[in-house]
C-alpha positions as CSV (number, residue, x, y, z in Angstrom):
1,M,47.5,-61.5,0.6
2,S,49.4,-60.3,-2.4
3,I,49.2,-56.7,-3.6
4,P,47.3,-56.2,-6.9
5,Q,48.5,-54.1,-9.7
6,L,46.7,-50.7,-9.8
7,D,44.3,-50.1,-12.6
8,A,43.9,-46.6,-14.3
9,W,42.9,-43.8,-11.9
10,Q,43.2,-46.1,-8.8
11,F,45.2,-45.3,-5.7
12,R,46.3,-47.1,-2.6
13,L,47.7,-46.2,0.8
14,N,49.3,-48.9,2.9
15,R,52.5,-49.8,4.7
16,I,54.2,-51.6,1.7
17,P,56.5,-49.3,-0.2
18,T,57.2,-49.9,-3.9
19,S,59.5,-48.2,-6.4
20,Q,56.6,-46.0,-7.6
21,S,55.1,-45.1,-4.2
22,V,55.5,-41.8,-2.2
23,P,56.1,-41.9,1.5
24,V,53.2,-40.4,3.5
25,G,54.1,-40.5,7.2
26,D,54.3,-44.2,8.1
27,Y,52.5,-45.2,4.9
28,S,53.2,-45.4,1.2
29,L,51.0,-43.8,-1.5
30,E,50.8,-45.3,-4.9
31,T,48.6,-44.3,-7.9
32,G,47.7,-46.1,-11.1
33,P,48.1,-44.8,-14.7
34,D,46.5,-41.7,-16.1
35,I,45.8,-39.8,-12.9
36,E,47.8,-36.9,-11.5
37,L,49.5,-36.9,-8.1
38,V,50.1,-33.3,-7.4
39,D,52.3,-31.9,-4.6
40,V,50.6,-29.2,-2.6
41,S,52.2,-26.5,-0.5
42,D,51.0,-23.5,1.4
43,R,51.8,-19.8,0.7
44,T,55.2,-20.1,2.5
45,G,56.2,-23.2,0.6
46,Q,55.5,-25.7,3.4
47,P,54.3,-29.0,2.0
48,V,50.7,-29.8,2.9
49,G,50.1,-33.1,1.1
50,W,49.0,-34.4,-2.3
51,L,46.0,-34.0,-4.6
52,I,44.7,-37.0,-6.6
53,G,42.2,-36.5,-9.5
54,F,41.3,-33.7,-11.8
55,P,41.0,-30.5,-9.7
56,I,40.5,-26.9,-10.8
57,N,42.2,-24.0,-9.1
58,L,39.4,-21.4,-8.7
59,V,41.8,-18.8,-7.3
60,E,44.2,-18.8,-10.3
61,N,41.5,-19.9,-12.9
62,E,43.4,-22.9,-14.2
63,T,43.2,-26.7,-14.1
64,V,45.7,-28.3,-11.7
65,T,48.2,-30.5,-13.5
66,S,51.4,-29.9,-11.6
67,G,52.6,-28.6,-8.2
68,L,50.0,-26.4,-6.5
69,K,51.1,-23.5,-4.3
70,L,48.1,-22.3,-2.3
71,P,47.6,-18.6,-1.4
72,F,46.9,-19.5,2.2
73,E,49.3,-20.1,5.1
74,L,48.8,-23.2,7.2
75,G,49.3,-21.5,10.5
76,A,48.2,-23.0,13.8
77,N,44.7,-24.0,12.9
78,P,44.7,-27.0,10.4
79,D,40.9,-27.2,10.4
80,E,40.5,-23.6,9.2
81,F,43.2,-24.0,6.7
82,A,41.6,-27.2,5.3
83,E,38.3,-25.4,4.8
84,Q,40.1,-22.6,2.9
85,V,41.7,-25.1,0.6
86,L,38.5,-27.1,-0.1
87,S,36.7,-23.9,-0.9
88,A,39.4,-22.8,-3.4
89,L,39.2,-26.0,-5.5
90,G,36.7,-27.2,-8.0
91,G,36.5,-30.2,-10.2
92,R,37.0,-33.6,-8.7
93,F,39.7,-34.4,-6.2
94,L,41.0,-36.2,-3.2
95,W,43.4,-34.5,-0.8
96,I,45.8,-36.5,1.4
97,A,46.7,-33.7,3.8
98,T,49.7,-33.3,6.1
99,L,48.8,-30.5,8.5
100,N,51.0,-29.7,11.5
101,G,51.5,-33.4,12.3
102,A,47.9,-34.3,11.4
103,L,47.5,-36.8,8.5
104,R,44.1,-36.9,6.8
105,I,42.1,-37.7,3.7
106,Y,39.7,-35.1,2.5
107,L,37.3,-35.4,-0.4
108,D,35.6,-32.8,-2.6
109,C,32.1,-31.9,-1.5
110,F,30.5,-34.8,-3.4
111,A,33.3,-37.3,-2.9
112,M,33.8,-37.4,-6.7
113,V,37.2,-39.1,-6.2
114,P,36.0,-41.8,-3.7
115,C,37.9,-43.4,-0.9
116,V,37.3,-46.7,0.9
117,F,39.3,-48.0,3.9
118,D,39.8,-50.8,6.3
119,P,40.3,-49.4,9.9
120,V,41.6,-52.7,11.2
121,L,44.2,-53.4,8.5
122,K,44.9,-49.6,8.3
123,I,44.7,-49.5,4.5
124,A,42.9,-47.0,2.2
125,G,42.4,-46.8,-1.5
126,S,40.0,-46.1,-4.4
127,T,38.0,-49.4,-4.2
128,A,38.3,-53.0,-3.1
129,D,39.9,-53.7,-6.5
130,A,42.9,-51.6,-5.5
131,L,43.3,-53.1,-2.1
132,F,42.6,-56.8,-2.4
133,D,44.0,-59.6,-4.6
134,D,41.4,-62.0,-6.3
135,A,41.3,-64.4,-3.4
136,E,40.7,-61.6,-0.7
137,Y,38.3,-59.8,-3.0
138,Q,36.1,-62.8,-3.4
139,E,36.4,-63.9,0.3
140,R,35.2,-60.5,1.6
141,Y,32.6,-59.9,-1.1
142,D,29.1,-59.9,0.4
143,A,27.0,-61.2,-2.5
144,D,23.9,-61.3,-0.4
145,A,24.2,-57.6,0.5
146,F,24.8,-56.8,-3.1
147,K,21.5,-58.4,-4.0
148,R,19.5,-57.1,-1.1
149,F,20.6,-53.5,-1.8
150,G,19.7,-53.9,-5.5
151,V,23.1,-52.7,-6.6
152,Q,22.9,-54.2,-10.0
153,G,19.7,-52.2,-10.6
154,D,19.1,-48.7,-9.1
155,G,20.4,-49.5,-5.6
156,W,23.7,-48.6,-3.8
157,F,25.4,-48.9,-0.5
158,P,24.9,-45.7,1.7
159,A,26.0,-44.9,5.2
160,G,29.6,-46.0,4.7
161,L,28.8,-49.5,3.7
162,T,30.5,-51.3,0.7
163,A,30.1,-54.7,-0.9
164,H,33.1,-56.0,1.0
165,R,33.0,-57.0,4.7
166,G,35.0,-54.7,6.9
167,L,35.6,-52.1,4.2
168,E,34.2,-48.7,4.8
169,R,33.4,-45.8,2.4
170,L,34.4,-42.3,3.3
171,L,31.3,-40.1,2.9
172,P,31.3,-36.5,1.5
173,N,32.0,-33.7,3.9
174,H,33.9,-36.1,6.3
175,Y,37.7,-36.7,6.6
176,L,39.6,-39.8,7.5
177,D,42.1,-39.4,10.3
178,L,45.0,-41.6,9.3
179,Q,46.5,-41.6,12.7
180,T,43.4,-43.0,14.5
181,W,41.6,-44.4,11.4
182,T,38.4,-42.7,12.5
183,V,36.1,-40.4,10.5
184,K,35.0,-36.9,11.4
185,R,32.6,-34.4,9.8
186,H,34.2,-31.2,8.8
187,W,31.4,-29.4,6.9
188,P,28.8,-28.2,7.5
189,L,29.1,-27.9,11.3
190,R,26.2,-25.5,11.9
191,E,22.8,-24.5,10.6
192,I,22.6,-23.3,7.0
193,E,20.9,-19.9,7.0
194,V,18.3,-19.3,4.3
195,T,19.4,-16.5,2.0
196,P,17.4,-13.3,2.0
197,D,18.4,-12.8,-1.7
198,P,17.8,-15.9,-3.7
199,N,18.2,-14.1,-7.0
200,G,21.6,-12.8,-5.9
201,A,22.5,-16.4,-4.9
202,V,21.6,-17.6,-8.3
203,A,23.6,-14.8,-10.0
204,E,26.7,-15.9,-8.0
205,I,26.1,-19.5,-9.0
206,V,25.9,-18.5,-12.7
207,S,29.2,-16.6,-12.3
208,L,30.9,-19.6,-10.6
209,V,29.8,-22.0,-13.3
210,Q,30.8,-19.7,-16.1
211,Q,34.2,-19.3,-14.4
212,Q,34.8,-23.0,-14.5
213,L,33.6,-23.4,-18.1
214,D,36.0,-20.6,-19.1
215,I,38.8,-22.6,-17.5
216,L,37.9,-25.9,-19.1
217,V,37.6,-24.6,-22.7
218,K,41.2,-23.3,-22.4
219,G,42.5,-26.7,-21.5
220,E,44.3,-29.3,-23.6
221,K,41.2,-31.5,-24.2
222,K,38.1,-30.5,-26.0
223,V,34.9,-29.9,-24.0
224,A,31.8,-32.0,-24.5
225,F,28.5,-31.2,-22.8
226,A,25.7,-33.7,-22.1
227,L,22.5,-32.3,-23.7
228,T,19.2,-33.9,-22.6
229,A,15.6,-32.8,-22.0
230,G,16.4,-32.2,-18.3
231,R,16.7,-29.1,-16.2
232,D,20.3,-29.3,-15.2
233,T,21.8,-29.8,-18.7
234,R,19.7,-26.9,-19.9
235,L,21.0,-24.9,-17.0
236,L,24.6,-25.6,-18.0
237,L,23.9,-24.8,-21.6
238,A,22.6,-21.4,-20.5
239,C,25.8,-20.8,-18.5
240,A,27.8,-21.8,-21.6
241,R,26.2,-19.2,-23.8
242,S,29.5,-17.4,-24.5
243,N,31.3,-20.7,-25.2
244,T,28.9,-22.6,-27.3
245,E,31.2,-22.5,-30.4
246,Q,34.0,-24.2,-28.4
247,V,31.8,-27.0,-27.1
248,T,30.5,-30.3,-28.6
249,F,27.0,-31.0,-27.3
250,T,26.4,-34.8,-27.0
251,T,23.3,-36.9,-26.5
252,V,23.1,-40.7,-26.1
253,V,20.2,-41.6,-28.4
254,G,18.0,-44.6,-28.2
255,E,14.5,-45.8,-27.5
256,D,12.3,-45.7,-24.3
257,S,13.7,-43.3,-21.7
258,H,16.2,-41.9,-24.2
259,A,13.6,-40.9,-26.7
260,T,12.7,-37.6,-24.8
261,D,16.3,-36.6,-24.6
262,S,16.9,-37.4,-28.2
263,V,14.0,-35.3,-29.6
264,M,14.5,-32.4,-27.3
265,A,18.3,-32.2,-27.8
266,R,17.8,-32.2,-31.6
267,T,15.2,-29.4,-31.2
268,I,17.5,-27.2,-29.1
269,S,20.5,-27.8,-31.3
270,R,18.6,-26.8,-34.4
271,M,17.1,-23.7,-32.8
272,Y,20.5,-22.4,-31.6
273,D,22.9,-23.8,-34.1
274,L,24.8,-26.0,-31.6
275,N,27.5,-28.4,-32.6
276,H,25.5,-31.5,-31.7
277,L,26.8,-35.0,-31.8
278,E,24.5,-38.0,-31.3
279,L,26.1,-41.1,-29.8
280,P,24.3,-44.4,-30.3
281,R,23.6,-46.2,-27.1
282,T,26.1,-49.0,-27.1
283,T,25.9,-52.0,-24.8
284,A,29.0,-53.4,-23.1
285,N,29.9,-57.0,-23.6
286,Q,29.9,-59.2,-20.5
287,V,33.7,-58.9,-20.0
288,D,33.5,-55.1,-20.1
289,H,30.5,-55.1,-17.8
290,D,32.2,-57.3,-15.3
291,R,35.3,-55.2,-15.4
292,Y,33.2,-52.1,-14.8
293,M,31.7,-53.7,-11.7
294,R,35.1,-54.9,-10.4
295,R,36.8,-51.6,-10.8
296,G,34.1,-49.9,-8.7
297,G,34.3,-52.6,-6.0
298,H,30.8,-53.9,-6.9
299,C,29.3,-50.8,-5.2
300,M,27.5,-49.4,-8.1
301,G,25.8,-50.9,-11.2
302,D,22.6,-49.4,-12.8
303,T,22.4,-48.8,-16.6
304,N,25.8,-47.2,-16.7
305,S,27.4,-50.6,-16.2
306,W,26.0,-51.7,-19.5
307,F,25.9,-48.5,-21.5
308,H,29.1,-46.8,-20.5
309,P,30.8,-47.6,-23.9
310,S,28.3,-45.1,-25.5
311,V,30.7,-42.2,-24.8
312,H,33.9,-44.0,-25.7
313,P,34.1,-42.6,-29.3
314,I,34.9,-39.1,-27.8
315,A,36.5,-40.2,-24.6
316,K,40.2,-39.9,-25.7
317,D,40.2,-36.2,-26.6
318,H,37.2,-34.8,-24.7
319,I,36.2,-34.1,-21.1
320,M,32.5,-34.4,-20.4
321,V,30.7,-31.6,-18.5
322,G,27.5,-32.7,-16.7
323,G,24.8,-31.1,-14.5
324,L,25.0,-33.4,-11.5
325,G,24.0,-31.7,-8.3
326,G,21.1,-29.5,-9.3
327,E,18.8,-31.8,-7.3
328,V,20.1,-30.2,-4.1
329,A,18.3,-27.0,-5.1
330,R,14.9,-28.7,-5.5
331,G,14.4,-30.8,-2.4
332,F,14.9,-34.1,-4.0
333,L,14.1,-36.2,-0.9
334,W,11.3,-33.9,0.3
335,G,7.7,-35.1,0.7
336,T,4.8,-32.7,-0.1
337,S,3.8,-32.4,3.5
338,D,7.3,-32.1,5.0
339,T,8.2,-29.1,7.1
340,E,11.3,-27.9,8.9
341,S,10.3,-29.9,12.0
342,T,9.3,-33.1,10.3
343,V,10.6,-36.1,12.2
344,I,13.1,-38.1,10.1
345,T,13.9,-41.6,11.2
346,A,16.5,-44.0,9.8
347,E,13.7,-46.2,8.4
348,N,12.0,-43.3,6.8
349,L,15.2,-41.9,5.3
350,A,16.0,-45.3,3.7
351,G,12.5,-45.4,2.2
352,R,12.8,-41.9,0.8
353,M,15.9,-43.1,-1.1
354,G,13.9,-46.1,-2.4
355,L,15.9,-48.5,-0.2
356,R,14.7,-51.1,2.3
357,S,15.6,-50.8,5.9
358,E,18.3,-53.4,5.9
359,P,19.6,-54.6,9.4
360,E,23.1,-53.3,8.8
361,L,21.8,-50.0,7.3
362,T,19.3,-48.8,9.9
363,P,21.7,-48.2,12.8
364,R,24.2,-46.5,10.6
365,L,21.6,-44.0,9.3
366,A,20.3,-43.5,12.9
367,R,23.9,-42.5,13.9
368,W,24.1,-40.2,11.0
369,L,20.8,-38.5,11.9
370,D,21.9,-38.2,15.6
371,N,25.0,-36.4,14.5
372,A,23.5,-34.3,11.7
373,P,24.8,-30.8,11.7
374,V,21.4,-29.1,11.4
375,T,18.0,-29.3,13.0
376,N,16.0,-28.0,10.0
377,S,14.6,-31.3,8.6
378,L,14.4,-30.0,5.1
379,I,18.0,-29.0,4.9
380,M,18.9,-32.2,6.7
381,L,17.3,-34.1,3.8
382,D,19.3,-32.1,1.3
383,I,22.5,-33.0,3.1
384,A,21.4,-36.6,3.3
385,Y,20.9,-36.5,-0.5
386,I,24.5,-35.3,-0.9
387,E,26.1,-37.6,1.6
388,Q,24.0,-40.8,1.5
389,R,23.0,-40.9,-2.1
390,M,25.2,-38.8,-4.4
391,G,28.5,-39.7,-2.8
392,P,28.1,-43.5,-2.6
393,W,25.9,-43.7,-5.7
394,A,26.9,-41.3,-8.5
395,A,30.4,-40.6,-7.3
396,A,31.2,-44.3,-6.7
397,Q,31.3,-44.9,-10.4
398,F,34.3,-42.7,-11.0
399,Y,36.8,-45.6,-11.1
400,S,34.5,-48.0,-13.0
401,D,35.2,-46.4,-16.4
402,P,38.6,-44.6,-16.5
403,T,38.2,-43.4,-20.1
404,M,36.6,-40.0,-20.0
405,I,37.1,-37.3,-17.4
406,R,33.8,-35.9,-16.2
407,Y,33.3,-32.5,-14.6
408,H,30.2,-31.3,-12.8
409,P,30.5,-27.5,-12.3
410,L,27.7,-27.4,-9.7
411,L,29.7,-29.5,-7.3
412,T,31.9,-26.9,-5.7
413,R,31.7,-26.0,-2.0
414,R,30.4,-22.5,-2.5
415,I,27.7,-23.5,-5.1
416,V,26.5,-26.3,-2.8
417,E,26.3,-23.9,0.1
418,L,24.3,-21.4,-2.0
419,M,21.9,-24.2,-3.2
420,L,21.3,-25.4,0.3
421,S,20.5,-21.8,1.4
422,L,17.7,-21.3,-1.2
423,P,14.2,-20.7,0.3
424,N,11.8,-23.6,0.8
425,D,9.3,-22.3,-1.8
426,W,12.1,-22.1,-4.4
427,K,13.1,-25.7,-3.8
428,R,9.5,-27.0,-3.8
429,S,8.7,-25.2,-7.1
430,A,12.0,-26.2,-8.8
431,N,12.7,-22.5,-9.4
432,F,16.4,-22.9,-9.5
433,A,17.1,-24.1,-13.0
434,S,14.5,-21.7,-14.5
435,E,16.0,-18.8,-12.6
436,V,19.5,-19.7,-13.8
437,I,18.3,-19.9,-17.4
438,E,16.3,-16.7,-17.0
439,Q,19.5,-14.9,-15.9
440,A,21.9,-16.5,-18.4
441,W,19.9,-17.4,-21.6
442,P,16.1,-16.8,-21.1
443,E,15.2,-18.0,-24.6
444,L,16.0,-21.5,-23.6
445,L,12.8,-21.5,-21.4
446,K,10.6,-21.6,-24.5
447,L,10.9,-25.4,-24.5
448,P,9.5,-27.7,-21.7
449,F,11.7,-29.9,-19.5
450,N,11.6,-33.7,-19.7
451,S,8.4,-33.7,-21.8
452,L,7.3,-34.5,-25.4
453,G,3.6,-34.0,-24.5
454,M,1.2,-35.8,-22.2
455,W,0.4,-38.8,-24.4
456,K,4.0,-39.6,-25.4
457,D,5.2,-39.1,-21.9
458,T,2.6,-41.5,-20.6
459,M,3.5,-44.2,-23.1
460,L,7.2,-43.9,-22.3
461,K,6.5,-44.3,-18.6
462,I,4.4,-47.4,-19.2
463,Q,7.1,-48.9,-21.4
464,R,9.7,-48.3,-18.7
465,A,7.6,-49.8,-15.9
466,M,6.9,-52.9,-18.0
467,S,10.6,-53.4,-18.7
468,D,11.7,-53.0,-15.1
469,P,9.0,-53.6,-12.4
470,G,11.6,-53.0,-9.7
471,L,11.4,-49.2,-10.5
472,V,7.7,-49.3,-9.7
473,I,8.4,-50.9,-6.3
474,K,11.1,-48.4,-5.6
475,K,8.8,-45.5,-6.4
476,I,6.1,-46.9,-4.1
477,R,8.6,-47.2,-1.3
478,K,9.6,-43.5,-1.8
479,V,5.9,-42.4,-1.8
480,I,4.9,-44.2,1.4
481,N,7.8,-42.8,3.3
482,Q,7.1,-39.2,2.4
């Protein structure tokens, strides 16, 4: 097997050194164009590894573009030190950590710079595209699984599965031990306590989001915000109240499901005099679509594989800020009758995510449930949403379109912890976004979320169902498993 040339933003760890690689223990680390490889040291100057991606230093209030010296000392407990580091960083990153002889790969809390690995060959990298040449890529590609999991539509590979036989995905909140090539959970390791002060938790979240936005607007690139009719982009707009003059608000406009976003974004922009840019929905040609799929290792498709060129007009000089992660605060996988003691099975969990109970999936989800860090079924479902859906679904697209950096300020360790701790009634009633907006910019609550009125909403739903019957099947699967 020959070694492929690395594409933009990709990385590879193997035993084959090159002129561009960095020695990492017995391995060699190599990165592709346009992505930073940052040396990291502890407070005493001792090297503790390398960061890949686009991290933010929440301690020093700056983006990380060169060597990072942490304010913590490694000491004798590498696990404790690692958790300090992960809590001090925002943005999206992967950390190859050297800790008192231990060699590990850590991810940010949503695995927004993903990692796949082959424990037999002892290789790791961004995707199958970075690890395999054309012949190996095709030989190990499981076209049947790709089809069964519905990856070209709304499906994905959870539970560590990928589209290539023998290639595993590292899930959020787990690290890969590069000495044993085994995976271990590092967070959370115990029950998440419900906060007695949800309003205070929201105030802390608002402050942490505003901190990150203040850092981003001082950076070299301009900042673009996604503006839609949804809760989470409205939430971010509220937090950006003091920075609106420095932000370009963007909306991909089009028919059907985009119509609600288009109308509501225009309305909000007119009301509050925002710098609003409409980007026509642009369809990729077949070559670009195929390259999108290949870069991501054929692990993620959906509409982004066809419409990702829509943001290319601003990709070169902007970073895009989005609201991914707000679903954690509203019980995305909960059913109406679920309680803290509801029995969750592997088959049920797959159905809640709209997936079939495939033979290779069920035992993996069963093992995940057996080793879940909490007994509270509702919080277990929230953690499942992070680790089994968002990591291998949303985050898996990172390498597919290496044109625009995308930040999601809700995806920091502390904010995720605070969202998980919100009371059950808050999550059921979707109080989170409204409370954030109430605290940061209450006037934005005058307009509804995701609605143009009952009649128009109904017509759009009918149009969408007729254009893609698979969405109806997926919705039915979710309902019967709740």
